[in-house]
C-alpha positions as YAML, in Angstrom:
chain: A
units: angstrom
residues:
- id: 1
  name: MET
  ca: [1.54, 25.98, -1.93]
- id: 2
  name: LYS
  ca: [3.70, 24.00, -4.35]
- id: 3
  name: ILE
  ca: [4.68, 20.43, -3.42]
- id: 4
  name: LEU
  ca: [7.05, 17.92, -5.02]
- id: 5
  name: VAL
  ca: [5.95, 14.30, -4.57]
- id: 6
  name: ILE
  ca: [8.32, 11.32, -4.84]
- id: 7
  name: ASN
  ca: [7.20, 7.69, -5.04]
- id: 8
  name: PRO
  ca: [10.01, 5.14, -5.60]
- id: 9
  name: GLY
  ca: [9.31, 1.66, -6.97]
- id: 10
  name: ALA
  ca: [11.64, -1.28, -7.50]
- id: 11
  name: THR
  ca: [12.72, -0.15, -10.98]
- id: 12
  name: SER
  ca: [11.05, 3.24, -11.28]
- id: 13
  name: THR
  ca: [10.69, 6.59, -9.55]
- id: 14
  name: LYS
  ca: [7.48, 8.56, -9.98]
- id: 15
  name: ILE
  ca: [7.55, 12.29, -9.33]
- id: 16
  name: ALA
  ca: [4.76, 14.84, -9.48]
- id: 17
  name: VAL
  ca: [4.27, 18.53, -8.85]
- id: 18
  name: TYR
  ca: [1.13, 19.86, -7.16]
- id: 19
  name: GLU
  ca: [0.04, 23.43, -6.57]
- id: 20
  name: ASN
  ca: [-2.51, 23.20, -3.80]
- id: 21
  name: ASP
  ca: [-4.88, 20.48, -5.09]
- id: 22
  name: GLN
  ca: [-3.96, 20.80, -8.78]
- id: 23
  name: GLU
  ca: [-1.49, 18.40, -10.38]
- id: 24
  name: LEU
  ca: [0.83, 20.35, -12.65]
- id: 25
  name: MET
  ca: [3.20, 17.60, -13.73]
- id: 26
  name: ARG
  ca: [3.73, 13.86, -13.37]
- id: 27
  name: VAL
  ca: [6.64, 11.84, -14.72]
- id: 28
  name: GLY
  ca: [7.52, 8.17, -14.37]
- id: 29
  name: ILE
  ca: [11.26, 7.55, -14.53]
- id: 30
  name: ASP
  ca: [12.18, 3.98, -15.42]
- id: 31
  name: HIS
  ca: [15.43, 2.50, -14.15]
- id: 32
  name: ASP
  ca: [17.27, -0.38, -15.78]
- id: 33
  name: ALA
  ca: [17.02, -3.45, -13.55]
- id: 34
  name: ALA
  ca: [20.69, -4.24, -14.17]
- id: 35
  name: GLU
  ca: [21.59, -0.75, -12.94]
- id: 36
  name: MET
  ca: [19.61, -1.30, -9.74]
- id: 37
  name: ASP
  ca: [21.27, -4.68, -9.19]
- id: 38
  name: LYS
  ca: [24.65, -2.95, -8.89]
- id: 39
  name: TYR
  ca: [23.69, -1.69, -5.45]
- id: 40
  name: ALA
  ca: [24.20, -4.05, -2.51]
- id: 41
  name: ASN
  ca: [21.36, -2.42, -0.56]
- id: 42
  name: ILE
  ca: [18.33, -0.42, -1.67]
- id: 43
  name: VAL
  ca: [19.38, 2.51, 0.52]
- id: 44
  name: ASP
  ca: [22.58, 2.79, -1.55]
- id: 45
  name: GLN
  ca: [20.45, 3.82, -4.56]
- id: 46
  name: MET
  ca: [19.62, 7.19, -3.00]
- id: 47
  name: PRO
  ca: [22.35, 9.32, -4.72]
- id: 48
  name: PHE
  ca: [21.57, 7.78, -8.11]
- id: 49
  name: ARG
  ca: [17.83, 8.40, -7.80]
- id: 50
  name: ARG
  ca: [18.39, 11.88, -6.35]
- id: 51
  name: ASP
  ca: [20.48, 12.89, -9.36]
- id: 52
  name: VAL
  ca: [17.91, 11.45, -11.80]
- id: 53
  name: ILE
  ca: [15.15, 13.42, -10.07]
- id: 54
  name: MET
  ca: [17.18, 16.63, -10.26]
- id: 55
  name: LYS
  ca: [17.81, 16.14, -13.99]
- id: 56
  name: THR
  ca: [14.13, 15.44, -14.60]
- id: 57
  name: LEU
  ca: [13.00, 18.52, -12.69]
- id: 58
  name: ASP
  ca: [15.47, 20.64, -14.65]
- id: 59
  name: ALA
  ca: [14.17, 19.22, -17.93]
- id: 60
  name: GLU
  ca: [10.61, 20.03, -16.85]
- id: 61
  name: GLY
  ca: [11.57, 23.60, -15.92]
- id: 62
  name: TYR
  ca: [11.45, 23.29, -12.12]
- id: 63
  name: LYS
  ca: [13.99, 24.19, -9.42]
- id: 64
  name: LEU
  ca: [13.97, 22.99, -5.82]
- id: 65
  name: GLU
  ca: [13.50, 26.61, -4.76]
- id: 66
  name: ASP
  ca: [10.07, 26.53, -6.43]
- id: 67
  name: PHE
  ca: [8.65, 24.21, -3.77]
- id: 68
  name: ASP
  ca: [7.22, 24.79, -0.31]
- id: 69
  name: ALA
  ca: [7.68, 21.14, 0.72]
- id: 70
  name: ILE
  ca: [8.65, 17.71, -0.58]
- id: 71
  name: CYS
  ca: [6.66, 14.59, 0.29]
- id: 72
  name: GLY
  ca: [8.02, 11.08, -0.22]
- id: 73
  name: ARG
  ca: [6.40, 7.67, 0.00]
- id: 74
  name: GLY
  ca: [6.84, 6.01, 3.40]
- id: 75
  name: GLY
  ca: [8.17, 2.48, 3.76]
- id: 76
  name: LEU
  ca: [8.91, -0.23, 6.30]
- id: 77
  name: PHE
  ca: [9.69, 1.95, 9.30]
- id: 78
  name: LYS
  ca: [8.68, 1.05, 12.83]
- id: 79
  name: HIS
  ca: [4.95, 0.82, 13.51]
- id: 80
  name: ILE
  ca: [3.36, 4.26, 13.90]
- id: 81
  name: PRO
  ca: [-0.15, 5.76, 13.91]
- id: 82
  name: SER
  ca: [-1.65, 7.19, 10.73]
- id: 83
  name: GLY
  ca: [-0.75, 10.73, 9.75]
- id: 84
  name: THR
  ca: [1.69, 13.09, 8.07]
- id: 85
  name: TYR
  ca: [5.20, 12.95, 9.54]
- id: 86
  name: LEU
  ca: [8.18, 15.26, 9.27]
- id: 87
  name: VAL
  ca: [11.26, 13.44, 7.99]
- id: 88
  name: ASN
  ca: [13.85, 13.84, 10.74]
- id: 89
  name: ASP
  ca: [17.11, 12.14, 11.68]
- id: 90
  name: ALA
  ca: [15.24, 9.32, 13.42]
- id: 91
  name: VAL
  ca: [13.51, 8.44, 10.15]
- id: 92
  name: ILE
  ca: [16.82, 8.39, 8.27]
- id: 93
  name: ARG
  ca: [18.30, 6.19, 10.99]
- id: 94
  name: ASP
  ca: [15.57, 3.58, 10.48]
- id: 95
  name: ILE
  ca: [15.81, 3.82, 6.70]
- id: 96
  name: LYS
  ca: [19.49, 2.96, 6.91]
- id: 97
  name: ASN
  ca: [18.80, 0.21, 9.47]
- id: 98
  name: PRO
  ca: [15.24, -0.85, 8.55]
- id: 99
  name: PRO
  ca: [13.49, -2.73, 11.37]
- id: 100
  name: TYR
  ca: [11.30, -4.75, 8.98]
- id: 101
  name: GLY
  ca: [13.56, -5.09, 5.96]
- id: 102
  name: GLU
  ca: [14.37, -3.15, 2.84]
- id: 103
  name: HIS
  ca: [11.78, -1.87, 0.39]
- id: 104
  name: ALA
  ca: [12.06, 0.64, -2.44]
- id: 105
  name: ALA
  ca: [9.39, 2.77, -0.73]
- id: 106
  name: ASN
  ca: [11.86, 3.40, 2.12]
- id: 107
  name: LEU
  ca: [13.74, 5.70, -0.27]
- id: 108
  name: GLY
  ca: [10.81, 8.12, -0.60]
- id: 109
  name: ALA
  ca: [11.36, 9.86, 2.73]
- id: 110
  name: TYR
  ca: [15.16, 9.69, 2.32]
- id: 111
  name: LEU
  ca: [15.02, 11.41, -1.06]
- id: 112
  name: ALA
  ca: [12.54, 14.00, 0.22]
- id: 113
  name: LYS
  ca: [14.85, 15.03, 3.07]
- id: 114
  name: GLU
  ca: [17.98, 14.95, 0.92]
- id: 115
  name: LEU
  ca: [16.41, 17.34, -1.61]
- id: 116
  name: GLY
  ca: [14.52, 19.45, 0.93]
- id: 117
  name: ASP
  ca: [17.64, 20.10, 2.98]
- id: 118
  name: LYS
  ca: [19.35, 21.59, -0.07]
- id: 119
  name: VAL
  ca: [16.97, 24.55, -0.02]
- id: 120
  name: GLY
  ca: [15.72, 24.54, 3.58]
- id: 121
  name: ILE
  ca: [12.16, 23.28, 3.02]
- id: 122
  name: PRO
  ca: [10.38, 20.56, 5.04]
- id: 123
  name: ALA
  ca: [10.22, 16.94, 3.94]
- id: 124
  name: PHE
  ca: [7.23, 14.76, 4.86]
- id: 125
  name: PHE
  ca: [5.91, 11.24, 4.45]
- id: 126
  name: VAL
  ca: [2.29, 10.12, 4.81]
- id: 127
  name: ASP
  ca: [0.63, 6.88, 5.99]
- id: 128
  name: PRO
  ca: [3.39, 4.33, 5.28]
- id: 129
  name: VAL
  ca: [2.66, 0.60, 5.03]
- id: 130
  name: CYS
  ca: [3.69, 0.20, 8.69]
- id: 131
  name: VAL
  ca: [0.76, 2.28, 10.04]
- id: 132
  name: ASP
  ca: [-0.50, 0.55, 13.17]
- id: 133
  name: GLU
  ca: [-3.79, 1.42, 14.88]
- id: 134
  name: LEU
  ca: [-4.80, -2.14, 15.81]
- id: 135
  name: ASP
  ca: [-6.93, -2.88, 18.83]
- id: 136
  name: ASP
  ca: [-4.96, -4.93, 21.35]
- id: 137
  name: VAL
  ca: [-7.21, -7.95, 20.87]
- id: 138
  name: ALA
  ca: [-6.37, -7.96, 17.15]
- id: 139
  name: ARG
  ca: [-2.68, -8.55, 17.89]
- id: 140
  name: TYR
  ca: [-3.26, -12.04, 19.27]
- id: 141
  name: SER
  ca: [-2.47, -14.91, 16.93]
- id: 142
  name: GLY
  ca: [-2.52, -18.53, 18.04]
- id: 143
  name: LEU
  ca: [0.93, -18.54, 19.61]
- id: 144
  name: LYS
  ca: [2.36, -16.18, 22.22]
- id: 145
  name: GLY
  ca: [5.39, -14.37, 20.85]
- id: 146
  name: MET
  ca: [4.06, -14.55, 17.29]
- id: 147
  name: GLU
  ca: [1.76, -11.53, 17.45]
- id: 148
  name: ARG
  ca: [-0.05, -10.25, 14.37]
- id: 149
  name: GLN
  ca: [1.40, -7.07, 12.88]
- id: 150
  name: SER
  ca: [-0.09, -4.22, 10.92]
- id: 151
  name: PHE
  ca: [1.26, -3.93, 7.37]
- id: 152
  name: PHE
  ca: [-1.18, -2.83, 4.68]
- id: 153
  name: HIS
  ca: [-1.89, -0.33, 1.89]
- id: 154
  name: ALA
  ca: [-2.39, 2.43, 4.45]
- id: 155
  name: LEU
  ca: [-1.86, 5.38, 2.09]
- id: 156
  name: ASN
  ca: [-4.53, 4.32, -0.40]
- id: 157
  name: GLN
  ca: [-6.85, 2.81, 2.22]
- id: 158
  name: LYS
  ca: [-6.95, 6.00, 4.30]
- id: 159
  name: SER
  ca: [-7.36, 8.21, 1.22]
- id: 160
  name: VAL
  ca: [-10.21, 6.12, -0.16]
- id: 161
  name: ALA
  ca: [-11.89, 5.93, 3.25]
- id: 162
  name: ARG
  ca: [-11.99, 9.74, 3.33]
- id: 163
  name: LYS
  ca: [-13.43, 9.78, -0.20]
- id: 164
  name: ALA
  ca: [-16.12, 7.35, 0.88]
- id: 165
  name: ALA
  ca: [-16.93, 9.51, 3.88]
- id: 166
  name: LYS
  ca: [-17.30, 12.54, 1.63]
- id: 167
  name: GLU
  ca: [-19.66, 10.63, -0.66]
- id: 168
  name: ILE
  ca: [-21.71, 9.43, 2.31]
- id: 169
  name: GLY
  ca: [-21.79, 12.97, 3.68]
- id: 170
  name: LYS
  ca: [-20.22, 12.28, 7.06]
- id: 171
  name: ALA
  ca: [-16.80, 12.66, 8.66]
- id: 172
  name: TYR
  ca: [-14.42, 9.71, 8.32]
- id: 173
  name: GLU
  ca: [-14.15, 9.72, 12.10]
- id: 174
  name: ASP
  ca: [-17.91, 9.11, 12.40]
- id: 175
  name: LEU
  ca: [-18.06, 6.03, 10.15]
- id: 176
  name: ASN
  ca: [-17.41, 2.30, 10.24]
- id: 177
  name: LEU
  ca: [-16.00, 1.07, 6.92]
- id: 178
  name: VAL
  ca: [-14.53, -2.11, 5.49]
- id: 179
  name: VAL
  ca: [-11.99, -1.05, 2.86]
- id: 180
  name: VAL
  ca: [-10.71, -3.60, 0.33]
- id: 181
  name: HIS
  ca: [-7.51, -2.84, -1.59]
- id: 182
  name: LEU
  ca: [-7.53, -4.93, -4.77]
- id: 183
  name: GLY
  ca: [-4.07, -4.64, -6.29]
- id: 184
  name: GLY
  ca: [-1.20, -7.02, -6.99]
- id: 185
  name: GLY
  ca: [-1.23, -7.32, -3.22]
- id: 186
  name: VAL
  ca: [-4.55, -7.19, -1.39]
- id: 187
  name: SER
  ca: [-5.55, -5.96, 2.05]
- id: 188
  name: VAL
  ca: [-8.89, -5.83, 3.85]
- id: 189
  name: ALA
  ca: [-9.23, -3.50, 6.84]
- id: 190
  name: ALA
  ca: [-11.80, -2.52, 9.42]
- id: 191
  name: HIS
  ca: [-11.92, 1.29, 9.78]
- id: 192
  name: LYS
  ca: [-13.68, 2.15, 13.04]
- id: 193
  name: LYS
  ca: [-14.36, 5.83, 13.62]
- id: 194
  name: GLY
  ca: [-11.15, 6.92, 11.88]
- id: 195
  name: ARG
  ca: [-8.86, 4.08, 13.06]
- id: 196
  name: VAL
  ca: [-7.87, 0.86, 11.30]
- id: 197
  name: VAL
  ca: [-8.51, -1.47, 14.22]
- id: 198
  name: ASP
  ca: [-7.82, -4.73, 12.37]
- id: 199
  name: VAL
  ca: [-6.45, -5.74, 8.98]
- id: 200
  name: TYR
  ca: [-5.77, -8.78, 6.83]
- id: 201
  name: ASN
  ca: [-2.39, -8.37, 5.19]
- id: 202
  name: VAL
  ca: [-1.61, -10.68, 2.25]
- id: 203
  name: LYS
  ca: [2.00, -11.02, 3.42]
- id: 204
  name: ASP
  ca: [0.83, -12.87, 6.54]
- id: 205
  name: ASP
  ca: [-2.86, -13.72, 6.48]
- id: 206
  name: GLY
  ca: [-6.17, -13.36, 4.70]
- id: 207
  name: SER
  ca: [-6.87, -13.81, 1.00]
- id: 208
  name: MET
  ca: [-4.21, -14.72, -1.52]
- id: 209
  name: GLY
  ca: [-3.11, -11.99, -3.92]
- id: 210
  name: MET
  ca: [-1.91, -12.18, -7.48]
- id: 211
  name: ASP
  ca: [1.47, -13.62, -6.46]
- id: 212
  name: ARG
  ca: [1.34, -13.82, -2.64]
- id: 213
  name: GLY
  ca: [-0.01, -16.68, -0.62]
- id: 214
  name: GLY
  ca: [-1.96, -15.00, 2.16]
- id: 215
  name: ALA
  ca: [-3.07, -17.43, 4.89]
- id: 216
  name: LEU
  ca: [-1.53, -20.78, 3.94]
- id: 217
  name: PRO
  ca: [-2.29, -24.08, 5.73]
- id: 218
  name: ALA
  ca: [0.16, -24.12, 8.64]
- id: 219
  name: ASN
  ca: [1.21, -27.78, 8.46]
- id: 220
  name: ALA
  ca: [1.71, -27.67, 4.71]
- id: 221
  name: LEU
  ca: [3.81, -24.52, 5.13]
- id: 222
  name: VAL
  ca: [5.95, -26.24, 7.77]
- id: 223
  name: ASN
  ca: [6.48, -29.12, 5.36]
- id: 224
  name: LEU
  ca: [7.56, -26.68, 2.64]
- id: 225
  name: CYS
  ca: [10.05, -25.07, 5.02]
- id: 226
  name: PHE
  ca: [11.63, -28.47, 5.76]
- id: 227
  name: SER
  ca: [11.58, -29.76, 2.18]
- id: 228
  name: GLY
  ca: [15.21, -28.86, 1.58]
- id: 229
  name: LYS
  ca: [14.55, -25.30, 0.45]
- id: 230
  name: THR
  ca: [16.39, -22.39, 1.99]
- id: 231
  name: LYS
  ca: [14.66, -19.64, 3.96]
- id: 232
  name: ALA
  ca: [15.17, -17.27, 1.00]
- id: 233
  name: GLU
  ca: [13.65, -19.80, -1.40]
- id: 234
  name: VAL
  ca: [10.57, -20.30, 0.76]
- id: 235
  name: LYS
  ca: [10.07, -16.54, 1.15]
- id: 236
  name: LYS
  ca: [10.38, -16.13, -2.62]
- id: 237
  name: ILE
  ca: [7.76, -18.81, -3.23]
- id: 238
  name: ILE
  ca: [5.15, -17.48, -0.81]
- id: 239
  name: GLY
  ca: [5.88, -13.81, -1.58]
- id: 240
  name: HIS
  ca: [6.37, -13.83, -5.35]
- id: 241
  name: GLU
  ca: [5.33, -17.18, -6.82]
- id: 242
  name: ALA
  ca: [2.18, -18.02, -4.86]
- id: 243
  name: GLY
  ca: [-1.41, -16.76, -5.10]
- id: 244
  name: VAL
  ca: [-3.19, -16.60, -8.43]
- id: 245
  name: PHE
  ca: [0.14, -16.88, -10.25]
- id: 246
  name: SER
  ca: [0.73, -20.35, -8.82]
- id: 247
  name: TYR
  ca: [-2.55, -21.54, -10.35]
- id: 248
  name: THR
  ca: [-2.47, -19.69, -13.67]
- id: 249
  name: GLY
  ca: [1.14, -18.82, -14.50]
- id: 250
  name: THR
  ca: [0.37, -15.09, -14.85]
- id: 251
  name: LYS
  ca: [0.43, -12.13, -12.51]
- id: 252
  name: ASP
  ca: [-1.80, -10.02, -14.78]
- id: 253
  name: PHE
  ca: [-5.35, -9.97, -13.47]
- id: 254
  name: ARG
  ca: [-6.77, -8.86, -16.81]
- id: 255
  name: THR
  ca: [-5.21, -11.89, -18.49]
- id: 256
  name: VAL
  ca: [-6.75, -14.17, -15.86]
- id: 257
  name: GLU
  ca: [-10.21, -12.63, -16.34]
- id: 258
  name: ASN
  ca: [-10.04, -12.71, -20.14]
- id: 259
  name: LYS
  ca: [-8.87, -16.32, -20.26]
- id: 260
  name: ALA
  ca: [-11.49, -17.36, -17.72]
- id: 261
  name: PHE
  ca: [-14.49, -15.85, -19.46]
- id: 262
  name: ASP
  ca: [-13.47, -15.41, -23.10]
- id: 263
  name: GLU
  ca: [-11.46, -18.59, -23.57]
- id: 264
  name: GLY
  ca: [-13.03, -20.87, -20.98]
- id: 265
  name: ASP
  ca: [-9.75, -21.54, -19.19]
- id: 266
  name: LYS
  ca: [-10.72, -23.63, -16.14]
- id: 267
  name: GLU
  ca: [-7.61, -22.81, -14.10]
- id: 268
  name: CYS
  ca: [-8.13, -19.08, -14.59]
- id: 269
  name: LEU
  ca: [-11.84, -19.35, -13.84]
- id: 270
  name: GLY
  ca: [-11.14, -21.28, -10.66]
- id: 271
  name: ALA
  ca: [-8.54, -18.79, -9.46]
- id: 272
  name: PHE
  ca: [-10.77, -15.83, -10.34]
- id: 273
  name: ARG
  ca: [-13.61, -17.23, -8.27]
- id: 274
  name: ALA
  ca: [-11.33, -18.35, -5.45]
- id: 275
  name: ILE
  ca: [-9.75, -14.95, -4.84]
- id: 276
  name: ALA
  ca: [-13.20, -13.32, -4.84]
- id: 277
  name: TYR
  ca: [-14.39, -16.01, -2.41]
- id: 278
  name: GLN
  ca: [-11.41, -15.51, -0.09]
- id: 279
  name: LEU
  ca: [-11.74, -11.73, -0.14]
- id: 280
  name: SER
  ca: [-15.42, -12.10, 0.71]
- id: 281
  name: LYS
  ca: [-14.54, -14.16, 3.78]
- id: 282
  name: ASP
  ca: [-12.08, -11.45, 4.83]
- id: 283
  name: ILE
  ca: [-14.75, -8.77, 4.39]
- id: 284
  name: GLY
  ca: [-17.12, -10.84, 6.52]
- id: 285
  name: ALA
  ca: [-14.49, -11.16, 9.24]
- id: 286
  name: MET
  ca: [-13.75, -7.42, 9.26]
- id: 287
  name: SER
  ca: [-17.50, -6.74, 9.37]
- id: 288
  name: ALA
  ca: [-17.68, -8.91, 12.49]
- id: 289
  name: VAL
  ca: [-14.87, -6.80, 14.01]
- id: 290
  name: LEU
  ca: [-17.23, -3.84, 13.55]
- id: 291
  name: HIS
  ca: [-20.13, -5.81, 15.10]
- id: 292
  name: PHE
  ca: [-21.73, -5.74, 11.64]
- id: 293
  name: ASP
  ca: [-22.39, -2.04, 12.15]
- id: 294
  name: VAL
  ca: [-20.89, -1.18, 8.75]
- id: 295
  name: ASP
  ca: [-21.71, 2.03, 6.91]
- id: 296
  name: ALA
  ca: [-20.10, 0.90, 3.65]
- id: 297
  name: ILE
  ca: [-17.81, -1.65, 2.03]
- id: 298
  name: VAL
  ca: [-15.30, 0.15, -0.19]
- id: 299
  name: TYR
  ca: [-13.42, -1.37, -3.15]
- id: 300
  name: THR
  ca: [-10.25, 0.24, -4.48]
- id: 301
  name: GLY
  ca: [-7.11, -0.71, -6.43]
- id: 302
  name: GLY
  ca: [-6.54, -1.89, -9.97]
- id: 303
  name: MET
  ca: [-8.79, -4.96, -9.86]
- id: 304
  name: ALA
  ca: [-11.68, -2.72, -8.80]
- id: 305
  name: TYR
  ca: [-11.93, -1.62, -12.44]
- id: 306
  name: SER
  ca: [-13.43, -5.04, -13.22]
- id: 307
  name: ASP
  ca: [-17.23, -4.99, -13.02]
- id: 308
  name: ARG
  ca: [-17.32, -8.77, -13.09]
- id: 309
  name: PHE
  ca: [-14.88, -9.17, -10.22]
- id: 310
  name: CYS
  ca: [-16.57, -6.58, -8.02]
- id: 311
  name: GLU
  ca: [-19.96, -8.15, -8.71]
- id: 312
  name: GLU
  ca: [-18.56, -11.57, -7.77]
- id: 313
  name: ILE
  ca: [-17.44, -10.26, -4.37]
- id: 314
  name: THR
  ca: [-20.64, -8.30, -3.84]
- id: 315
  name: SER
  ca: [-22.71, -11.42, -4.48]
- id: 316
  name: TYR
  ca: [-21.33, -12.69, -1.16]
- id: 317
  name: VAL
  ca: [-21.19, -9.52, 0.95]
- id: 318
  name: GLY
  ca: [-23.74, -7.14, -0.58]
- id: 319
  name: LYS
  ca: [-26.25, -7.73, 2.23]
- id: 320
  name: VAL
  ca: [-23.77, -6.56, 4.87]
- id: 321
  name: ALA
  ca: [-23.63, -2.89, 3.79]
- id: 322
  name: PRO
  ca: [-23.79, -0.65, 0.71]
- id: 323
  name: VAL
  ca: [-20.82, -1.03, -1.62]
- id: 324
  name: LEU
  ca: [-18.81, 1.95, -2.88]
- id: 325
  name: ARG
  ca: [-16.16, 1.68, -5.58]
- id: 326
  name: PHE
  ca: [-13.10, 3.84, -6.23]
- id: 327
  name: PRO
  ca: [-10.97, 1.99, -8.81]
- id: 328
  name: GLY
  ca: [-7.24, 2.55, -9.11]
- id: 329
  name: GLU
  ca: [-4.86, 4.24, -6.72]
- id: 330
  name: GLU
  ca: [-4.15, 7.90, -6.09]
- id: 331
  name: GLU
  ca: [-0.95, 7.57, -4.12]
- id: 332
  name: MET
  ca: [0.64, 10.71, -5.57]
- id: 333
  name: ARG
  ca: [-2.36, 12.89, -4.80]
- id: 334
  name: SER
  ca: [-2.69, 11.33, -1.33]
- id: 335
  name: LEU
  ca: [0.92, 12.24, -0.57]
- id: 336
  name: ALA
  ca: [0.40, 15.78, -1.85]
- id: 337
  name: ASP
  ca: [-2.81, 16.17, 0.17]
- id: 338
  name: GLY
  ca: [-1.07, 15.03, 3.35]
- id: 339
  name: ALA
  ca: [1.78, 17.50, 2.88]
- id: 340
  name: LEU
  ca: [-0.65, 20.30, 2.03]
- id: 341
  name: ARG
  ca: [-2.63, 19.67, 5.23]
- id: 342
  name: ALA
  ca: [0.61, 19.84, 7.22]
- id: 343
  name: LEU
  ca: [1.63, 23.12, 5.59]
- id: 344
  name: GLU
  ca: [-1.77, 24.74, 6.01]
- id: 345
  name: THR
  ca: [-2.41, 23.67, 9.61]
- id: 346
  name: LYS
  ca: [1.22, 23.60, 10.76]
- id: 347
  name: GLU
  ca: [0.30, 20.26, 12.32]
- id: 348
  name: TYR
  ca: [2.31, 17.11, 11.66]
- id: 349
  name: LYS
  ca: [3.68, 14.24, 13.68]
- id: 350
  name: ILE
  ca: [7.23, 13.64, 14.86]
- id: 351
  name: TYR
  ca: [8.82, 10.24, 14.32]
- id: 352
  name: GLU
  ca: [10.85, 9.08, 17.32]
...
């Protein structure tokens, strides 16, 4: 089975070709930011990106007819359970009228269907950020009508959880895991017997990330909202100018770590220790969700490459459960694996 994988970013489009579980090709296509700014809405970029993908495939010696399926990254659709989904008209409807806002990842499924329809092959998406398997009790916040929502790094979290299960020697559905995604954004989730029953999402709660605020003091946030700033300005601050960046002036974790320990920079050292401390509290909370019956704590994402950072977190939580570590992200392979499972089993979910 040969699968084309598409993963759009804000100013890039990654594509890869897999034959069964073997990656045959991977290309990162960079887009000029000024070119992207010409489009009023992200969805309007689809024809441009489609044409760039076609040219790249041609240059690499591939035709659409070579593929059995196309799998695109999923975005901010409505909340759905984990799984591999066929891209149908309902998906395209919600991409064009996104219920939770625009995101470059929304284009993944759109591009997959646009290209797949040209040659009559199925288009899929797998575990988008809007995956929702929360227990009902986890939806309560502190104010009725302001329920907690499930947005997290579902694609990488689910993939890494299955890897951890394989290393432990049990089925994912038989394990309780706390998975910690350590990227530019962070998320900490409780995986209970194959379901993510609760999650801290840096957009709304939990630990700060590299440039996102996480759980901010409510009264101070109210004061910021009424300080004369617009709604857009406040969202920009807490979503792009907060977190570690607000303390250090950089969004590069490696720079923070190097300055903290090689140059003795106190601000960087403080932020380094604070994000580890906050993540540890989140891990403790998710362990409590699992009644402290935790088979493993799993680190993944770019920051998981840092021995020092992982050791800092483990110094707090190491007594809860064994720690497993899978640095980096394998989004492309995860997408390919999901599409391959759908092709082999003929089982996939329908978005409604």
